[in-house]
N, C-alpha and C positions, 0 to 999 in steps of 0.2 A: 952076540953084535947084530945089527942091522945093515943093511943092503945101502949102498951111498948112489944117492940118488944123481943121473943126469943134472946138464947144466941146461938143457929144454923145461924139464920139468921145474930145477928151481925158480927158470928164470921168469916159466910163464906166472909160476905159484904166485913168487912177489908183484909180480904185475898187478895181477887179479886182486891181492891183498890189497895193495897201493892204488887200485881202484874204486876200490870198495870192500873198505875197512869196516865196515857194521856189518857187513852183509852175511860172512861166513862166523861161524861158531866151532866147538870142541866136538861137535857130534861129526862124524865121519859119513853117516848117511845122506845127512840134512845138505853137507858142503860137496858131495858124486852130484846128486840131485844138479844143484846150483851149476856147478864147474861143466856138466852132460849137457845145461841150456847155452854156456858162455863157451865154453871151449868150442872149435870148426874142427875137428878133426873123426875120422872114424877109427881110431884106434882106441878100443874102449882101455887097455892097456894103459897108455897113455893117460887117457884123462880118470883115472881110478889114483894112478901114480899120483897124479896131479892135485886129485883131490885127499889124498894121506897127506904128502906132503904140508898144503893147504892146513890142514887139521893140526899137523904138529908144530908148526911155526903157531897156527892161535895159541895152542896151549901153552907155549914158549912164553908168547907174551902174557898171556895171565898170570905165570909164573912170576915173570918180571914184573906185575904190577902189583902184585899182593906181595913180594920181598919190601917192595919197598913205602 
């Protein structure tokens, strides 16, 4: 079982995906670099969690579109 993300991580991740839908991919490392440039926080852990959740959401979207 996975770990549940906090509301802050989910809110920031969704807002980044709404603003930049074509920028993020299913590659965690690339998303991590993008999040590091976009999010103004000193917390490395928070940025990594956001990048991971963005990657998760992108993969869900791609699975959803492939089923249709």
